[in-house]
FINU-987048 format. One record per residue (C-alpha): residue number from 1; residue in one letter; chain; y, z negated, x negated. Coordinates in steps of 0.1 Angstrom, whole numbers, plus 5000, padded with zeros to 4 digits. Layout:
! FINU-987048
<NUM,"A","A",<Y,Z,X>>
...
END
This chain:
! FINU-987048
<1,"M","A",<5000,5000,5000>>
<2,"S","A",<5034,5009,4985>>
<3,"D","A",<5062,4985,4980>>
<4,"V","A",<5084,5002,5006>>
<5,"T","A",<5059,4995,5033>>
<6,"Q","A",<5056,4959,5022>>
<7,"L","A",<5093,4954,5028>>
<8,"S","A",<5102,4947,5064>>
<9,"M","A",<5129,4967,5081>>
<10,"P","A",<5155,4938,5078>>
<11,"A","A",<5146,4936,5041>>
<12,"Q","A",<5152,4973,5036>>
<13,"I","A",<5185,4971,5054>>
<14,"S","A",<5195,4941,5033>>
<15,"F","A",<5186,4960,5001>>
<16,"L","A",<5206,4990,5012>>
<17,"I","A",<5237,4970,5021>>
<18,"N","A",<5237,4951,4988>>
<19,"I","A",<5232,4984,4969>>
<20,"I","A",<5263,4998,4985>>
<21,"I","A",<5283,4966,4980>>
<22,"N","A",<5274,4964,4943>>
<23,"I","A",<5280,5001,4936>>
<24,"V","A",<5315,4998,4950>>
<25,"I","A",<5324,4965,4933>>
<26,"C","A",<5307,4970,4899>>
<27,"P","A",<5333,4994,4884>>
<28,"F","A",<5362,4974,4896>>
<29,"T","A",<5346,4942,4882>>
<30,"V","A",<5345,4958,4848>>
<31,"L","A",<5379,4974,4850>>
<32,"L","A",<5399,4944,4863>>
<33,"N","A",<5384,4920,4839>>
<34,"V","A",<5390,4943,4809>>
<35,"L","A",<5426,4947,4820>>
<36,"V","A",<5429,4909,4821>>
<37,"I","A",<5416,4907,4785>>
<38,"M","A",<5440,4935,4774>>
<39,"A","A",<5470,4918,4791>>
<40,"V","A",<5463,4885,4772>>
<41,"K","A",<5457,4903,4740>>
<42,"R","A",<5488,4926,4741>>
<43,"R","A",<5513,4903,4757>>
<44,"P","A",<5524,4874,4733>>
<45,"R","A",<5539,4855,4762>>
<46,"L","A",<5505,4854,4779>>
<47,"Q","A",<5487,4840,4748>>
<48,"R","A",<5488,4804,4760>>
<49,"N","A",<5457,4783,4759>>
<50,"S","A",<5452,4786,4797>>
<51,"N","A",<5453,4824,4795>>
<52,"I","A",<5431,4826,4765>>
<53,"L","A",<5405,4807,4785>>
<54,"L","A",<5410,4831,4814>>
<55,"A","A",<5404,4860,4790>>
<56,"C","A",<5372,4843,4778>>
<57,"L","A",<5361,4839,4814>>
<58,"A","A",<5369,4875,4820>>
<59,"A","A",<5346,4884,4791>>
<60,"T","A",<5317,4868,4810>>
<61,"D","A",<5327,4885,4842>>
<62,"T","A",<5328,4918,4824>>
<63,"A","A",<5293,4912,4812>>
<64,"T","A",<5283,4907,4848>>
<65,"G","A",<5297,4941,4857>>
<66,"L","A",<5281,4958,4827>>
<67,"L","A",<5246,4941,4828>>
<68,"T","A",<5238,4921,4859>>
<69,"Q","A",<5251,4943,4887>>
<70,"P","A",<5237,4976,4873>>
<71,"S","A",<5203,4961,4868>>
<72,"D","A",<5203,4947,4903>>
<73,"I","A",<5213,4981,4917>>
<74,"L","A",<5186,4998,4898>>
<75,"Y","A",<5159,4973,4908>>
<76,"M","A",<5167,4975,4945>>
<77,"I","A",<5167,5013,4944>>
<78,"L","A",<5133,5012,4927>>
<79,"K","A",<5121,4987,4953>>
<80,"L","A",<5132,5008,4982>>
<81,"S","A",<5116,5038,4965>>
<82,"G","A",<5082,5020,4965>>
<83,"I","A",<5079,5016,4927>>
<84,"G","A",<5098,4983,4923>>
<85,"D","A",<5066,4964,4912>>
<86,"K","A",<5053,4992,4890>>
<87,"G","A",<5063,5007,4856>>
<88,"A","A",<5098,4995,4845>>
<89,"G","A",<5105,4977,4878>>
<90,"P","A",<5093,4942,4867>>
<91,"T","A",<5110,4945,4833>>
<92,"I","A",<5143,4955,4850>>
<93,"L","A",<5140,4926,4875>>
<94,"D","A",<5132,4901,4846>>
<95,"F","A",<5163,4914,4827>>
<96,"H","A",<5184,4910,4858>>
<97,"N","A",<5173,4875,4866>>
<98,"S","A",<5177,4864,4829>>
<99,"S","A",<5213,4879,4827>>
<100,"L","A",<5222,4865,4861>>
<101,"R","A",<5211,4830,4853>>
<102,"A","A",<5228,4831,4818>>
<103,"L","A",<5261,4844,4831>>
<104,"F","A",<5260,4820,4861>>
<105,"V","A",<5258,4791,4836>>
<106,"C","A",<5284,4806,4813>>
<107,"S","A",<5309,4814,4840>>
<108,"S","A",<5305,4780,4856>>
<109,"L","A",<5311,4762,4823>>
<110,"H","A",<5341,4784,4816>>
<111,"L","A",<5355,4776,4851>>
<112,"M","A",<5352,4739,4844>>
<113,"L","A",<5368,4743,4810>>
<114,"V","A",<5397,4762,4826>>
<115,"T","A",<5402,4735,4852>>
<116,"F","A",<5399,4707,4825>>
<117,"E","A",<5427,4724,4805>>
<118,"R","A",<5449,4725,4836>>
<119,"I","A",<5442,4688,4844>>
<120,"T","A",<5450,4678,4808>>
<121,"A","A",<5483,4698,4809>>
<122,"I","A",<5495,4684,4842>>
<123,"K","A",<5483,4648,4842>>
<124,"F","A",<5480,4640,4805>>
<125,"T","A",<5509,4660,4791>>
<126,"M","A",<5515,4636,4762>>
<127,"H","A",<5480,4640,4749>>
<128,"Y","A",<5476,4678,4756>>
<129,"N","A",<5484,4691,4721>>
<130,"A","A",<5459,4667,4705>>
<131,"V","A",<5431,4673,4730>>
<132,"V","A",<5435,4710,4736>>
<133,"T","A",<5438,4733,4706>>
<134,"K","A",<5428,4769,4700>>
<135,"D","A",<5402,4759,4674>>
<136,"K","A",<5386,4734,4697>>
<137,"L","A",<5385,4760,4725>>
<138,"K","A",<5368,4786,4703>>
<139,"V","A",<5341,4760,4694>>
<140,"V","A",<5335,4750,4730>>
<141,"V","A",<5334,4786,4742>>
<142,"A","A",<5308,4795,4715>>
<143,"V","A",<5287,4765,4725>>
<144,"F","A",<5288,4776,4761>>
<145,"W","A",<5275,4811,4752>>
<146,"F","A",<5248,4796,4729>>
<147,"L","A",<5236,4772,4756>>
<148,"S","A",<5235,4800,4782>>
<149,"V","A",<5216,4825,4761>>
<150,"S","A",<5193,4799,4744>>
<151,"S","A",<5181,4788,4778>>
<152,"E","A",<5168,4823,4786>>
<153,"V","A",<5153,4825,4751>>
<154,"V","A",<5133,4793,4758>>
<155,"N","A",<5122,4809,4791>>
<156,"H","A",<5107,4839,4774>>
<157,"V","A",<5091,4818,4746>>
<158,"T","A",<5075,4794,4770>>
<159,"G","A",<5068,4819,4798>>
<160,"Q","A",<5084,4796,4824>>
<161,"T","A",<5117,4797,4842>>
<162,"L","A",<5118,4761,4853>>
<163,"Y","A",<5141,4750,4825>>
<164,"S","A",<5166,4778,4831>>
<165,"N","A",<5165,4773,4869>>
<166,"V","A",<5172,4736,4866>>
<167,"L","A",<5200,4742,4841>>
<168,"T","A",<5215,4769,4864>>
<169,"A","A",<5213,4747,4895>>
<170,"L","A",<5228,4717,4877>>
<171,"T","A",<5256,4737,4862>>
<172,"L","A",<5265,4753,4895>>
<173,"V","A",<5267,4720,4914>>
<174,"S","A",<5286,4704,4886>>
<175,"C","A",<5311,4732,4886>>
<176,"V","A",<5316,4730,4924>>
<177,"L","A",<5319,4692,4924>>
<178,"F","A",<5341,4691,4893>>
<179,"M","A",<5365,4717,4905>>
<180,"S","A",<5366,4703,4940>>
<181,"I","A",<5375,4668,4927>>
<182,"S","A",<5400,4683,4903>>
<183,"Y","A",<5416,4702,4932>>
<184,"L","A",<5419,4670,4952>>
<185,"L","A",<5434,4651,4923>>
<186,"L","A",<5460,4678,4915>>
<187,"Y","A",<5467,4683,4952>>
<188,"Q","A",<5480,4648,4953>>
<189,"E","A",<5507,4656,4927>>
<190,"T","A",<5541,4670,4936>>
<191,"R","A",<5547,4697,4962>>
<192,"R","A",<5551,4722,4934>>
<193,"H","A",<5516,4715,4923>>
<194,"Q","A",<5502,4717,4958>>
<195,"K","A",<5516,4752,4962>>
<196,"R","A",<5501,4762,4929>>
<197,"M","A",<5467,4748,4935>>
<198,"K","A",<5463,4769,4966>>
<199,"K","A",<5459,4799,4943>>
<200,"E","A",<5433,4783,4920>>
<201,"Q","A",<5396,4794,4918>>
<202,"I","A",<5383,4767,4941>>
<203,"P","A",<5378,4789,4973>>
<204,"A","A",<5361,4817,4952>>
<205,"V","A",<5337,4792,4935>>
<206,"L","A",<5327,4775,4968>>
<207,"L","A",<5322,4809,4985>>
<208,"C","A",<5303,4826,4957>>
<209,"F","A",<5284,4799,4938>>
<210,"F","A",<5274,4775,4964>>
<211,"P","A",<5249,4798,4982>>
<212,"A","A",<5232,4804,4948>>
<213,"F","A",<5229,4767,4942>>
<214,"I","A",<5213,4761,4976>>
<215,"F","A",<5189,4790,4970>>
<216,"L","A",<5179,4776,4936>>
<217,"S","A",<5175,4741,4950>>
<218,"V","A",<5151,4755,4976>>
<219,"L","A",<5131,4774,4950>>
<220,"L","A",<5128,4743,4928>>
<221,"Y","A",<5118,4720,4958>>
<222,"F","A",<5090,4744,4969>>
<223,"S","A",<5081,4754,4933>>
<224,"G","A",<5092,4790,4943>>
<225,"V","A",<5057,4799,4957>>
<226,"V","A",<5063,4793,4994>>
<227,"V","A",<5098,4808,4994>>
<228,"M","A",<5089,4839,4975>>
<229,"Q","A",<5059,4846,4998>>
<230,"S","A",<5081,4845,5028>>
<231,"S","A",<5094,4878,5043>>
<232,"L","A",<5128,4862,5046>>
<233,"F","A",<5129,4860,5008>>
<234,"Y","A",<5136,4897,5005>>
<235,"V","A",<5163,4896,5032>>
<236,"V","A",<5183,4866,5018>>
<237,"T","A",<5178,4871,4980>>
<238,"P","A",<5200,4902,4976>>
<239,"F","A",<5229,4886,4994>>
<240,"I","A",<5225,4854,4973>>
<241,"R","A",<5227,4875,4941>>
<242,"T","A",<5256,4896,4953>>
<243,"S","A",<5276,4865,4964>>
<244,"G","A",<5272,4850,4929>>
<245,"M","A",<5282,4883,4912>>
<246,"L","A",<5312,4887,4936>>
<247,"N","A",<5329,4858,4918>>
<248,"S","A",<5333,4880,4887>>
<249,"F","A",<5352,4905,4909>>
<250,"L","A",<5374,4879,4926>>
<251,"N","A",<5384,4860,4894>>
<252,"P","A",<5407,4887,4880>>
<253,"L","A",<5423,4891,4914>>
<254,"I","A",<5431,4854,4914>>
<255,"Y","A",<5446,4856,4879>>
<256,"C","A",<5469,4884,4890>>
<257,"L","A",<5479,4865,4921>>
<258,"R","A",<5488,4835,4900>>
<259,"Q","A",<5507,4851,4872>>
<260,"K","A",<5534,4877,4878>>
<261,"E","A",<5534,4891,4843>>
<262,"M","A",<5497,4896,4842>>
<263,"R","A",<5499,4913,4877>>
<264,"Q","A",<5527,4936,4865>>
<265,"F","A",<5506,4946,4834>>
<266,"V","A",<5476,4954,4855>>
<267,"L","A",<5496,4973,4882>>
<268,"R","A",<5515,4993,4855>>
<269,"F","A",<5482,5003,4838>>
<270,"L","A",<5466,5013,4871>>
<271,"R","A",<5497,5034,4880>>
<272,"F","A",<5498,5050,4846>>
<273,"P","A",<5474,5079,4852>>
<274,"T","A",<5494,5088,4884>>
<275,"A","A",<5526,5088,4864>>
<276,"I","A",<5510,5112,4839>>
<277,"Q","A",<5500,5136,4867>>
<278,"V","A",<5535,5135,4882>>
<279,"V","A",<5553,5144,4850>>
<280,"Q","A",<5541,5179,4843>>
<281,"P","A",<5557,5203,4818>>
<282,"I","A",<5580,5229,4835>>
<283,"D","A",<5570,5265,4830>>
<284,"N","A",<5597,5287,4816>>
END
């Protein structure tokens, strides 16, 4: 029996919807995050610690658009074609799951670091320069990447995903709780801070990461066997993966919403090809 007949009609519809969503969002995820990195690199006034951290987070989001989303699209296409469990299908799925878990962990840690930097700047201004330095940030970011990648290396060496699933679930819930608490603390500051915090990453994180945490928790509770054998698994899983990857698309939009200069850089770059087309040489 082929894979396509094993998938129920709701599962096939779910796969098709998520393929379309990811095909549309994937190039914008890469483009917008690359533009954020370029803006921070090219504009000296944007090279503050907070923006440097946003550029580091944009790098993880770029990796999501380059690795995780394309592999997810390819696997779902193979699954719908009836060869998802044959040939390169399992390898592509394994690569997607590994990159998804690693980038979930890395993005969550970066989001917490971004929030920690803001809390220190606002509530502990006198100690900010001693606590937050560019050298320290480089070390912490390098540790985040090492931790995220090494967890997947351990998975492949041991042949088990329990360690990485536990790490991913704990990191996601820690990120949601830490940022929610931080949001509440900063919300209690002045009215100026309240208006600013409305534009932070909290809504995006809650919307995008919390479903993935619930899903991983269910997998861990039932050891993954009962859930993966359920027909509902193939209906829900694509939306869980897409919701998590959607955060990488929303982050650069939030950066541009918060910072006028970064928004101007991105809009100017996006309008540049149009400007080139308008200015044409005049024939004699």
